[in-house]
C-alpha positions in Angstrom: 39.6 -57.2 3.7 37.3 -54.3 2.6 35.8 -54.0 -0.8 38.0 -52.2 -3.5 36.3 -49.0 -4.6 39.1 -47.2 -6.6 42.0 -48.2 -8.7 44.8 -46.0 -9.7 46.7 -46.9 -12.8 49.9 -45.7 -14.2 49.6 -45.2 -18.1 53.0 -46.1 -19.8 53.7 -49.6 -19.9 50.4 -50.6 -17.9 47.6 -49.4 -20.2 50.0 -49.1 -23.1 52.5 -51.4 -24.6 55.4 -49.2 -23.5 56.1 -48.0 -27.0 55.1 -44.6 -28.9 55.3 -43.4 -32.3 56.5 -40.1 -33.4 54.9 -38.4 -36.5 56.8 -36.1 -38.9 55.5 -33.3 -37.2 56.6 -34.3 -33.8 53.1 -35.5 -32.7 53.4 -38.4 -30.2 51.0 -41.3 -30.3 50.6 -44.3 -28.0 48.9 -47.6 -28.4 46.3 -48.5 -25.7 45.1 -52.0 -25.2 41.4 -52.7 -26.0 41.3 -55.2 -23.4 42.2 -52.7 -20.7 39.6 -50.2 -22.1 36.9 -52.9 -21.7 38.2 -53.9 -18.2 37.9 -50.2 -17.2 34.3 -49.9 -18.8 33.2 -53.0 -17.0 34.8 -51.7 -13.5 33.1 -48.5 -14.1 29.7 -50.1 -14.5 30.4 -52.1 -11.5 30.9 -48.9 -9.3 34.7 -48.7 -9.3 36.4 -45.5 -9.6 39.6 -45.2 -11.6 42.5 -42.6 -11.7 45.1 -42.2 -14.3 48.8 -41.3 -13.2 51.5 -40.7 -15.7 55.1 -39.4 -15.2 54.8 -38.0 -18.8 53.3 -34.5 -19.8 51.3 -36.0 -22.4 47.8 -34.7 -23.6 47.2 -38.3 -24.6 46.7 -39.1 -20.9 43.8 -36.5 -20.6 42.3 -37.7 -24.0 42.3 -41.3 -22.7 40.7 -40.2 -19.5 38.1 -38.0 -21.5 37.4 -41.0 -23.7 36.8 -43.3 -20.8 34.8 -40.6 -18.8 37.3 -40.7 -15.8 37.3 -37.6 -13.8 40.8 -38.2 -12.3 44.0 -38.0 -14.2 47.5 -36.7 -13.3 50.4 -36.0 -15.7 53.9 -35.2 -15.0 53.8 -37.1 -11.6 57.2 -37.7 -10.7 56.0 -39.6 -7.5 52.8 -41.5 -7.3 51.7 -40.6 -3.8 50.6 -36.9 -4.3 48.2 -37.6 -7.1 46.7 -40.5 -5.5 46.1 -38.6 -2.2 44.2 -36.0 -4.2 42.1 -38.4 -6.0 41.3 -40.2 -2.7 40.4 -36.9 -1.0 38.0 -36.1 -3.7 36.3 -39.4 -4.0 36.2 -40.2 -0.2 
């Protein structure tokens, strides 16, 4: 088996606890696990490439990708194959 070079992760229910909060102004909040943040950080330092995929149209996905210095995220992905394929082509 070859060495793993990239990992694509769904966001809701994988990197979050599956819940969300709505503020009085309609703003949405999600809770990300610190363990996942640390795991991605360790993986990036080891040379892994990470991509985030979400079926939701949420700016929180982009914010998380930015915070983690990930250059690949896909929002409103109703199927997982197209975003993964795009990320794979970019990274080789």
